[in-house]
PAVEXFI-968914 format. One record per residue (C-alpha): x, y, z; residue number from 0; residue in one letter. Coordinates in Angstrom, 2 decimals, decimal comma. Layout:
<nodes>
<node><x>X</x><y>Y</y><z>Z</z><k>NUM</k><r>A</r></node>
...
</nodes>
This chain:
<nodes>
<node><x>0,53</x><y>21,07</y><z>-1,42</z><k>0</k><r>M</r></node>
<node><x>0,97</x><y>24,80</y><z>-0,86</z><k>1</k><r>T</r></node>
<node><x>4,42</x><y>25,86</y><z>0,40</z><k>2</k><r>P</r></node>
<node><x>4,34</x><y>27,24</y><z>3,96</z><k>3</k><r>P</r></node>
<node><x>3,96</x><y>31,01</y><z>4,31</z><k>4</k><r>T</r></node>
<node><x>5,42</x><y>33,22</y><z>7,03</z><k>5</k><r>D</r></node>
<node><x>2,14</x><y>32,93</y><z>8,93</z><k>6</k><r>D</r></node>
<node><x>1,66</x><y>29,16</y><z>8,59</z><k>7</k><r>S</r></node>
<node><x>1,54</x><y>26,76</y><z>11,53</z><k>8</k><r>P</r></node>
<node><x>4,64</x><y>24,96</y><z>10,22</z><k>9</k><r>L</r></node>
<node><x>6,67</x><y>28,17</y><z>10,02</z><k>10</k><r>V</r></node>
<node><x>5,48</x><y>29,20</y><z>13,50</z><k>11</k><r>E</r></node>
<node><x>6,46</x><y>25,77</y><z>14,90</z><k>12</k><r>R</r></node>
<node><x>9,91</x><y>26,01</y><z>13,31</z><k>13</k><r>V</r></node>
<node><x>10,34</x><y>29,54</y><z>14,68</z><k>14</k><r>K</r></node>
<node><x>9,17</x><y>28,38</y><z>18,09</z><k>15</k><r>G</r></node>
<node><x>11,52</x><y>25,41</y><z>18,13</z><k>16</k><r>A</r></node>
<node><x>14,47</x><y>27,49</y><z>16,94</z><k>17</k><r>A</r></node>
<node><x>13,89</x><y>30,33</y><z>19,39</z><k>18</k><r>K</r></node>
<node><x>13,14</x><y>27,94</y><z>22,22</z><k>19</k><r>G</r></node>
<node><x>16,34</x><y>26,00</y><z>21,58</z><k>20</k><r>L</r></node>
<node><x>18,36</x><y>29,20</y><z>21,17</z><k>21</k><r>A</r></node>
<node><x>16,89</x><y>30,57</y><z>24,39</z><k>22</k><r>G</r></node>
<node><x>17,64</x><y>27,35</y><z>26,25</z><k>23</k><r>A</r></node>
<node><x>21,21</x><y>27,21</y><z>24,93</z><k>24</k><r>V</r></node>
<node><x>21,96</x><y>30,87</y><z>25,63</z><k>25</k><r>T</r></node>
<node><x>19,94</x><y>31,06</y><z>28,84</z><k>26</k><r>G</r></node>
<node><x>17,84</x><y>33,90</y><z>27,36</z><k>27</k><r>D</r></node>
<node><x>14,43</x><y>33,41</y><z>28,99</z><k>28</k><r>E</r></node>
<node><x>12,79</x><y>36,07</y><z>26,75</z><k>29</k><r>D</r></node>
<node><x>13,92</x><y>34,21</y><z>23,65</z><k>30</k><r>L</r></node>
<node><x>12,68</x><y>30,91</y><z>25,12</z><k>31</k><r>A</r></node>
<node><x>9,33</x><y>32,56</y><z>25,98</z><k>32</k><r>R</r></node>
<node><x>9,10</x><y>33,91</y><z>22,44</z><k>33</k><r>E</r></node>
<node><x>9,69</x><y>30,37</y><z>21,18</z><k>34</k><r>G</r></node>
<node><x>6,79</x><y>29,11</y><z>23,32</z><k>35</k><r>R</r></node>
<node><x>4,57</x><y>31,91</y><z>21,98</z><k>36</k><r>L</r></node>
<node><x>5,36</x><y>30,90</y><z>18,40</z><k>37</k><r>H</r></node>
<node><x>4,47</x><y>27,31</y><z>19,27</z><k>38</k><r>T</r></node>
<node><x>1,18</x><y>28,44</y><z>20,85</z><k>39</k><r>E</r></node>
<node><x>0,44</x><y>30,54</y><z>17,76</z><k>40</k><r>K</r></node>
<node><x>1,04</x><y>27,49</y><z>15,55</z><k>41</k><r>A</r></node>
<node><x>-1,44</x><y>25,49</y><z>17,64</z><k>42</k><r>E</r></node>
<node><x>-3,98</x><y>28,32</y><z>17,47</z><k>43</k><r>A</r></node>
<node><x>-3,55</x><y>28,51</y><z>13,67</z><k>44</k><r>L</r></node>
<node><x>-4,00</x><y>24,74</y><z>13,43</z><k>45</k><r>D</r></node>
<node><x>-7,20</x><y>25,03</y><z>15,49</z><k>46</k><r>D</r></node>
<node><x>-8,47</x><y>27,86</y><z>13,30</z><k>47</k><r>A</r></node>
<node><x>-7,71</x><y>25,90</y><z>10,12</z><k>48</k><r>N</r></node>
<node><x>-9,41</x><y>22,80</y><z>11,51</z><k>49</k><r>R</r></node>
<node><x>-12,50</x><y>24,74</y><z>12,60</z><k>50</k><r>L</r></node>
<node><x>-12,73</x><y>26,51</y><z>9,24</z><k>51</k><r>E</r></node>
<node><x>-12,51</x><y>23,18</y><z>7,44</z><k>52</k><r>A</r></node>
<node><x>-15,18</x><y>21,71</y><z>9,72</z><k>53</k><r>Q</r></node>
<node><x>-17,45</x><y>24,71</y><z>9,19</z><k>54</k><r>A</r></node>
<node><x>-17,03</x><y>24,42</y><z>5,42</z><k>55</k><r>A</r></node>
<node><x>-17,75</x><y>20,68</y><z>5,57</z><k>56</k><r>Q</r></node>
<node><x>-20,83</x><y>21,25</y><z>7,74</z><k>57</k><r>D</r></node>
<node><x>-22,11</x><y>23,89</y><z>5,34</z><k>58</k><r>A</r></node>
<node><x>-21,52</x><y>21,56</y><z>2,41</z><k>59</k><r>E</r></node>
<node><x>-23,26</x><y>18,72</y><z>4,27</z><k>60</k><r>D</r></node>
<node><x>-26,22</x><y>20,98</y><z>5,05</z><k>61</k><r>A</r></node>
<node><x>-26,46</x><y>22,01</y><z>1,40</z><k>62</k><r>E</r></node>
<node><x>-26,29</x><y>18,39</y><z>0,24</z><k>63</k><r>L</r></node>
<node><x>-28,91</x><y>17,34</y><z>2,78</z><k>64</k><r>A</r></node>
<node><x>-31,17</x><y>20,14</y><z>1,58</z><k>65</k><r>Q</r></node>
<node><x>-30,72</x><y>19,12</y><z>-2,05</z><k>66</k><r>R</r></node>
<node><x>-31,49</x><y>15,50</y><z>-1,18</z><k>67</k><r>E</r></node>
<node><x>-34,56</x><y>16,56</y><z>0,77</z><k>68</k><r>H</r></node>
<node><x>-35,75</x><y>18,78</y><z>-2,09</z><k>69</k><r>D</r></node>
<node><x>-35,31</x><y>15,94</y><z>-4,58</z><k>70</k><r>L</r></node>
<node><x>-37,21</x><y>13,54</y><z>-2,34</z><k>71</k><r>E</r></node>
<node><x>-40,01</x><y>16,07</y><z>-1,82</z><k>72</k><r>A</r></node>
<node><x>-40,23</x><y>16,63</y><z>-5,58</z><k>73</k><r>E</r></node>
<node><x>-40,32</x><y>12,87</y><z>-6,18</z><k>74</k><r>R</r></node>
<node><x>-43,12</x><y>12,50</y><z>-3,65</z><k>75</k><r>R</r></node>
<node><x>-45,00</x><y>15,41</y><z>-5,18</z><k>76</k><r>R</r></node>
<node><x>-44,74</x><y>13,90</y><z>-8,66</z><k>77</k><r>L</r></node>
<node><x>-45,78</x><y>10,48</y><z>-7,38</z><k>78</k><r>A</r></node>
<node><x>-48,74</x><y>12,05</y><z>-5,57</z><k>79</k><r>D</r></node>
<node><x>-49,72</x><y>13,89</y><z>-8,75</z><k>80</k><r>E</r></node>
<node><x>-49,42</x><y>10,72</y><z>-10,80</z><k>81</k><r>E</r></node>
<node><x>-51,47</x><y>8,80</y><z>-8,25</z><k>82</k><r>T</r></node>
<node><x>-54,07</x><y>11,55</y><z>-8,20</z><k>83</k><r>A</r></node>
<node><x>-54,11</x><y>11,65</y><z>-12,01</z><k>84</k><r>D</r></node>
<node><x>-54,61</x><y>7,87</y><z>-12,25</z><k>85</k><r>R</r></node>
<node><x>-57,28</x><y>7,96</y><z>-9,60</z><k>86</k><r>R</r></node>
<node><x>-59,04</x><y>10,83</y><z>-11,33</z><k>87</k><r>Q</r></node>
<node><x>-58,87</x><y>9,00</y><z>-14,67</z><k>88</k><r>Q</r></node>
<node><x>-60,48</x><y>5,88</y><z>-13,15</z><k>89</k><r>R</r></node>
<node><x>-63,19</x><y>8,02</y><z>-11,60</z><k>90</k><r>I</r></node>
<node><x>-63,86</x><y>9,68</y><z>-14,93</z><k>91</k><r>E</r></node>
<node><x>-63,99</x><y>6,32</y><z>-16,78</z><k>92</k><r>E</r></node>
<node><x>-66,42</x><y>4,97</y><z>-14,19</z><k>93</k><r>E</r></node>
<node><x>-68,55</x><y>8,06</y><z>-14,41</z><k>94</k><r>R</r></node>
<node><x>-68,79</x><y>7,72</y><z>-18,18</z><k>95</k><r>Q</r></node>
<node><x>-69,73</x><y>4,01</y><z>-17,95</z><k>96</k><r>K</r></node>
<node><x>-72,25</x><y>4,39</y><z>-15,13</z><k>97</k><r>R</r></node>
<node><x>-73,15</x><y>8,06</y><z>-15,34</z><k>98</k><r>E</r></node>
<node><x>-76,78</x><y>7,77</y><z>-14,43</z><k>99</k><r>A</r></node>
<node><x>-76,32</x><y>5,28</y><z>-11,62</z><k>100</k><r>R</r></node>
<node><x>-73,21</x><y>6,50</y><z>-9,77</z><k>101</k><r>I</r></node>
<node><x>-73,13</x><y>10,27</y><z>-10,15</z><k>102</k><r>E</r></node>
<node><x>-73,41</x><y>10,80</y><z>-6,39</z><k>103</k><r>A</r></node>
<node><x>-70,60</x><y>8,30</y><z>-5,74</z><k>104</k><r>Q</r></node>
<node><x>-68,29</x><y>10,06</y><z>-8,21</z><k>105</k><r>A</r></node>
<node><x>-68,81</x><y>13,37</y><z>-6,40</z><k>106</k><r>A</r></node>
<node><x>-67,93</x><y>11,67</y><z>-3,09</z><k>107</k><r>G</r></node>
<node><x>-64,79</x><y>10,18</y><z>-4,57</z><k>108</k><r>R</r></node>
<node><x>-63,71</x><y>13,52</y><z>-5,99</z><k>109</k><r>E</r></node>
<node><x>-64,08</x><y>15,05</y><z>-2,55</z><k>110</k><r>Q</r></node>
<node><x>-61,97</x><y>12,24</y><z>-1,11</z><k>111</k><r>A</r></node>
<node><x>-59,28</x><y>12,87</y><z>-3,72</z><k>112</k><r>V</r></node>
<node><x>-59,32</x><y>16,57</y><z>-2,88</z><k>113</k><r>E</r></node>
<node><x>-59,07</x><y>15,78</y><z>0,83</z><k>114</k><r>A</r></node>
<node><x>-56,12</x><y>13,47</y><z>0,14</z><k>115</k><r>E</r></node>
<node><x>-54,49</x><y>16,17</y><z>-1,98</z><k>116</k><r>T</r></node>
<node><x>-54,99</x><y>18,72</y><z>0,81</z><k>117</k><r>R</r></node>
<node><x>-53,62</x><y>16,22</y><z>3,34</z><k>118</k><r>A</r></node>
<node><x>-50,64</x><y>15,54</y><z>1,09</z><k>119</k><r>A</r></node>
<node><x>-50,15</x><y>19,30</y><z>0,70</z><k>120</k><r>G</r></node>
<node><x>-50,25</x><y>19,75</y><z>4,47</z><k>121</k><r>R</r></node>
<node><x>-47,78</x><y>16,88</y><z>4,91</z><k>122</k><r>A</r></node>
<node><x>-45,48</x><y>18,39</y><z>2,28</z><k>123</k><r>A</r></node>
<node><x>-45,70</x><y>21,80</y><z>3,97</z><k>124</k><r>A</r></node>
<node><x>-44,86</x><y>20,18</y><z>7,29</z><k>125</k><r>H</r></node>
<node><x>-41,87</x><y>18,45</y><z>5,70</z><k>126</k><r>Q</r></node>
<node><x>-40,69</x><y>21,76</y><z>4,23</z><k>127</k><r>R</r></node>
<node><x>-40,93</x><y>23,39</y><z>7,66</z><k>128</k><r>V</r></node>
<node><x>-38,97</x><y>20,50</y><z>9,18</z><k>129</k><r>E</r></node>
<node><x>-36,34</x><y>20,76</y><z>6,44</z><k>130</k><r>A</r></node>
<node><x>-36,04</x><y>24,52</y><z>6,95</z><k>131</k><r>A</r></node>
<node><x>-35,64</x><y>23,99</y><z>10,70</z><k>132</k><r>R</r></node>
<node><x>-32,97</x><y>21,33</y><z>10,10</z><k>133</k><r>D</r></node>
<node><x>-31,19</x><y>23,58</y><z>7,63</z><k>134</k><r>R</r></node>
<node><x>-31,28</x><y>26,49</y><z>10,10</z><k>135</k><r>A</r></node>
<node><x>-29,81</x><y>24,29</y><z>12,83</z><k>136</k><r>E</r></node>
<node><x>-27,03</x><y>23,09</y><z>10,54</z><k>137</k><r>E</r></node>
<node><x>-26,27</x><y>26,64</y><z>9,44</z><k>138</k><r>H</r></node>
<node><x>-26,27</x><y>27,75</y><z>13,08</z><k>139</k><r>Q</r></node>
<node><x>-23,77</x><y>24,98</y><z>13,88</z><k>140</k><r>E</r></node>
<node><x>-21,61</x><y>26,07</y><z>10,95</z><k>141</k><r>A</r></node>
<node><x>-21,84</x><y>29,69</y><z>12,17</z><k>142</k><r>D</r></node>
<node><x>-20,78</x><y>28,57</y><z>15,66</z><k>143</k><r>T</r></node>
<node><x>-17,78</x><y>26,76</y><z>14,24</z><k>144</k><r>L</r></node>
<node><x>-16,87</x><y>29,80</y><z>12,18</z><k>145</k><r>E</r></node>
<node><x>-17,11</x><y>31,92</y><z>15,32</z><k>146</k><r>G</r></node>
<node><x>-14,78</x><y>29,53</y><z>17,13</z><k>147</k><r>E</r></node>
<node><x>-12,37</x><y>29,72</y><z>14,21</z><k>148</k><r>A</r></node>
<node><x>-12,48</x><y>33,52</y><z>14,37</z><k>149</k><r>E</r></node>
<node><x>-11,76</x><y>33,44</y><z>18,12</z><k>150</k><r>R</r></node>
<node><x>-8,84</x><y>31,09</y><z>17,51</z><k>151</k><r>A</r></node>
<node><x>-7,52</x><y>33,48</y><z>14,84</z><k>152</k><r>R</r></node>
<node><x>-7,83</x><y>36,43</y><z>17,23</z><k>153</k><r>R</r></node>
<node><x>-6,02</x><y>34,43</y><z>19,90</z><k>154</k><r>Q</r></node>
<node><x>-3,26</x><y>33,72</y><z>17,38</z><k>155</k><r>A</r></node>
<node><x>-3,05</x><y>37,45</y><z>16,61</z><k>156</k><r>E</r></node>
<node><x>-2,80</x><y>38,27</y><z>20,33</z><k>157</k><r>V</r></node>
<node><x>-0,09</x><y>35,67</y><z>20,77</z><k>158</k><r>L</r></node>
<node><x>1,71</x><y>37,02</y><z>17,71</z><k>159</k><r>D</r></node>
<node><x>1,53</x><y>40,56</y><z>19,12</z><k>160</k><r>A</r></node>
<node><x>2,83</x><y>39,29</y><z>22,44</z><k>161</k><r>A</r></node>
<node><x>5,68</x><y>37,56</y><z>20,66</z><k>162</k><r>A</r></node>
<node><x>6,45</x><y>40,76</y><z>18,78</z><k>163</k><r>D</r></node>
<node><x>6,43</x><y>42,71</y><z>22,05</z><k>164</k><r>T</r></node>
<node><x>8,78</x><y>40,19</y><z>23,66</z><k>165</k><r>V</r></node>
<node><x>10,99</x><y>40,27</y><z>20,58</z><k>166</k><r>Q</r></node>
<node><x>11,20</x><y>44,09</y><z>20,61</z><k>167</k><r>E</r></node>
<node><x>12,55</x><y>44,03</y><z>24,16</z><k>168</k><r>R</r></node>
</nodes>
């Protein structure tokens, strides 16, 4: 575990508790207010840290989901190719055995295979579009969380500046 820094939530909580207690004991309302500001800053830093961690996790989840989707799409593509290859091989073997009699049927089957391949290609393209849309939504959610973390950091900076102003008085 990393030791607390001067700008860590733990340090801010300790400062807040110490100044709040000192202000309460001495009756110094400015010191007590400064203690509350340090406590609020600690909460804002905790929120920012939590939101950053969530954003990182969401981004990692989105990346993992994309990898899984890509692997599944590749598996399907290979299976479709293998199926098409086997089907084509059977058609070719039949054609060689019955060339004179079933030449028209072989042409029809080849067209069916091509139609299936086109349909599989269209389905794969649709799945890629869906995956891209899902990925964009997950990235947008991660961006939103990062924005919330940034706002929490700015709020912590404002509270810190307010505490500094109160302290200078």
